[in-house]
C-alpha positions as MATLAB code, in Angstrom:
seq = 'MDIQERIVLKAHELFMRYGIRSVSMDEIANHLGMSKKTIYQFFADKDALVESVIDIEISRTREDCTAYRQKSENPIHEIFLAVEMLQELLKSMNPSLMFDLEKYHARVFQKISEHKNRFLYDVIKSNLEKGIRDELYRPEINTDIMTRYRLATTFLLFNPALFSPGKYTLPQVMEEITDNFLYGLVTAKGLKLIQKYKQQRLKTKNVTYE';
ca = [
       0.000    0.000    0.000;
       1.519    3.337   -1.030;
       1.596    6.427    1.189;
      -1.260    8.233   -0.550;
      -3.551    5.232   -0.173;
      -2.634    4.896    3.516;
      -3.521    8.545    4.092;
      -6.904    8.231    2.386;
      -7.834    5.026    4.218;
      -6.894    6.434    7.627;
      -8.766    9.681    6.913;
     -11.778    7.624    5.815;
     -11.703    5.670    9.078;
     -11.432    8.804   11.236;
     -14.011   10.854    9.317;
     -16.544    8.019    9.469;
     -16.011    7.561   13.214;
     -15.785   11.166   14.387;
     -17.159   13.325   11.576;
     -15.105   15.560    9.325;
     -14.900   18.859   11.162;
     -13.703   17.307   14.415;
     -10.717   15.565   12.769;
      -7.766   17.818   11.977;
      -4.941   17.179    9.544;
      -2.593   17.049   12.544;
      -4.621   14.215   14.069;
      -4.606   12.273   10.804;
      -0.830   12.696   10.604;
      -0.412   11.539   14.222;
      -2.492    8.422   13.621;
      -0.344    7.613   10.618;
       2.931    8.325   12.393;
       3.994   10.862    9.787;
       4.310   14.618    9.522;
       1.496   16.840    8.300;
       3.933   18.055    5.650;
       3.943   14.554    4.156;
       0.148   14.617    3.802;
       0.324   17.983    2.047;
       2.706   16.482   -0.507;
      -0.251   14.441   -1.763;
      -3.235   16.652   -0.887;
      -3.313   20.420   -1.325;
      -5.687   20.894    1.605;
      -8.243   19.115    3.749;
     -10.916   19.600    1.104;
      -8.865   17.573   -1.377;
      -8.453   14.777    1.175;
     -12.171   14.817    1.973;
     -12.920   14.505   -1.734;
     -10.714   11.413   -2.023;
     -12.502    9.858    0.951;
     -15.932   10.564   -0.552;
     -14.769    9.119   -3.872;
     -14.203    5.832   -2.020;
     -17.779    5.838   -0.706;
     -19.269    6.708   -4.090;
     -17.300    3.921   -5.743;
     -18.349    1.418   -3.074;
     -21.981    2.436   -3.425;
     -21.887    1.837   -7.171;
     -20.312   -1.590   -6.692;
     -22.751   -2.556   -3.942;
     -25.793   -1.433   -5.929;
     -24.681   -3.515   -8.899;
     -24.003   -6.511   -6.653;
     -27.306   -6.561   -4.790;
     -29.249   -5.936   -8.001;
     -27.671   -9.061   -9.518;
     -28.123  -11.053   -6.305;
     -31.755  -10.084   -5.668;
     -34.696  -12.379   -6.368;
     -37.042   -9.487   -7.224;
     -37.338   -5.685   -6.724;
     -38.581   -5.995   -3.125;
     -35.710   -8.302   -2.240;
     -33.362   -5.776   -3.866;
     -34.584   -3.081   -1.473;
     -34.123   -5.373    1.541;
     -30.556   -6.148    0.442;
     -29.858   -2.444   -0.113;
     -31.149   -1.555    3.352;
     -29.001   -4.248    4.960;
     -25.957   -2.805    3.200;
     -26.860    0.738    4.243;
     -27.496   -0.263    7.836;
     -24.036   -1.802    8.087;
     -22.543    1.404    6.720;
     -24.596    3.589    9.057;
     -23.497    1.639   12.139;
     -19.970    2.974   11.686;
     -20.896    6.407   10.358;
     -20.967    9.516   12.493;
     -24.337   11.278   11.995;
     -22.581   14.641   11.612;
     -20.642   13.586    8.518;
     -23.198   14.710    5.942;
     -23.841   17.954    7.843;
     -20.090   18.667    7.901;
     -19.857   18.053    4.177;
     -22.733   20.344    3.320;
     -21.567   23.185    5.554;
     -17.782   23.060    5.219;
     -17.035   21.203    1.967;
     -19.636   22.445   -0.501;
     -17.789   21.308   -3.633;
     -17.501   17.745   -2.345;
     -21.097   17.777   -1.159;
     -22.101   18.766   -4.683;
     -20.394   15.612   -5.948;
     -22.543   13.528   -3.593;
     -25.642   15.384   -4.758;
     -24.811   14.592   -8.380;
     -24.262   10.940   -7.481;
     -27.627   10.907   -5.725;
     -29.529   12.668   -8.498;
     -28.058   10.604  -11.317;
     -26.841    7.165  -10.302;
     -29.057    6.551   -7.261;
     -32.041    8.065   -9.062;
     -31.610    5.560  -11.902;
     -31.222    2.636   -9.480;
     -34.420    3.467   -7.596;
     -36.457    4.295  -10.704;
     -35.402    1.040  -12.371;
     -36.464   -0.852   -9.257;
     -39.889    0.789   -9.297;
     -40.423    0.152  -12.991;
     -39.454   -3.513  -12.672;
     -41.669   -3.865   -9.604;
     -44.629   -2.580  -11.603;
     -43.887   -4.983  -14.469;
     -43.675   -7.874  -11.979;
     -46.992   -6.770  -10.402;
     -45.318   -6.241   -7.029;
     -45.928   -2.471   -7.018;
     -49.169   -0.684   -7.833;
     -49.333    0.176  -11.563;
     -50.665    3.695  -11.010;
     -47.689    5.016   -9.026;
     -45.711    7.884  -10.558;
     -42.188    6.461  -10.647;
     -40.472    9.845  -10.993;
     -42.254   11.312   -7.965;
     -41.683    8.207   -5.834;
     -38.022    8.011   -6.822;
     -37.461   11.609   -5.741;
     -39.442   10.959   -2.560;
     -37.291    7.939   -1.738;
     -34.072    9.893   -2.264;
     -35.266   12.849   -0.199;
     -36.470   10.770    2.761;
     -33.320    8.643    2.778;
     -31.068   11.687    3.066;
     -33.330   13.229    5.700;
     -32.056   10.711    8.216;
     -28.767   12.655    8.334;
     -30.561   15.790    9.548;
     -29.759   16.093   13.281;
     -32.595   18.595   13.729;
     -35.092   15.885   12.756;
     -33.531   12.754   14.205;
     -31.507   13.301   17.337;
     -28.576   10.824   17.498;
     -29.264   10.324   21.189;
     -32.847    9.263   20.565;
     -32.624    7.230   17.362;
     -29.878    5.298   15.607;
     -29.402    5.843   11.875;
     -30.144    2.142   11.072;
     -33.384    2.391   13.071;
     -34.534    5.471   11.145;
     -33.522    3.862    7.839;
     -35.626    0.769    8.539;
     -38.682    2.768    9.603;
     -38.536    5.009    6.526;
     -38.084    2.038    4.192;
     -40.965    0.065    5.719;
     -43.370    2.944    5.147;
     -42.048    3.485    1.629;
     -42.556   -0.166    0.677;
     -45.966   -0.599    2.272;
     -47.186    2.378    0.279;
     -46.046    0.835   -3.005;
     -46.942   -2.817   -2.952;
     -49.776   -4.894   -4.303;
     -51.162   -7.897   -2.400;
     -48.533  -10.016   -4.167;
     -45.799   -7.636   -3.064;
     -47.089   -7.554    0.512;
     -46.538  -11.303    0.832;
     -42.901  -10.824   -0.175;
     -42.399   -8.060    2.400;
     -43.713  -10.388    5.090;
     -41.473  -13.191    3.810;
     -38.288  -11.097    3.900;
     -39.167   -9.575    7.263;
     -39.535  -13.060    8.740;
     -36.211  -14.094    7.226;
     -34.539  -11.017    8.686;
     -36.060  -11.694   12.095;
     -34.801  -15.294   12.036;
     -31.323  -14.078   11.117;
     -31.338  -11.607   14.022;
     -32.512  -14.301   16.439;
     -29.766  -16.673   15.318;
     -27.203  -13.888   15.760;
     -28.347  -13.172   19.318;
     -28.413  -16.843   20.404;
];
């Protein structure tokens, strides 16, 4: 692993755990056992380092979305797999991270917004359209409106003014939002699949706790 990659991976770890604003370049250098000057040989400023970290997350999201789409049995199963992936990510993600990006790293936040409004939009809209074709979702739904609704509500969970970190966990909010989204979409056929995957998830949790 070269020096630049080590810097990005350590910054990624620290930003995810503590948020971006609370982690200084000095602290990243200390964790790596190198001078801050060495970091600046590869990154002009903190904003450039933040961008490299976010590029990792965007790339992982694209890979994960492709993987669970190929692995899924149907559009509803695809959403369950996506939520499981997101919940694992959210467990190790500081709730302030998105707020820090929006307020202090506007250019990088814009990159996330473009990723959301292009790639994630297409993923969700394709899921809805396939669900309608498979008679799992109601045929009269407006896929554009529901895609935008899904994106907006998903990113709302990062708003500390709405969901206090001390009261709710991010995975808990994600599950609640997704349940209400799905129940509003499905046909009777789709409802049976929701119940099926919920039972499977419950069994998995019970096995984990035993």
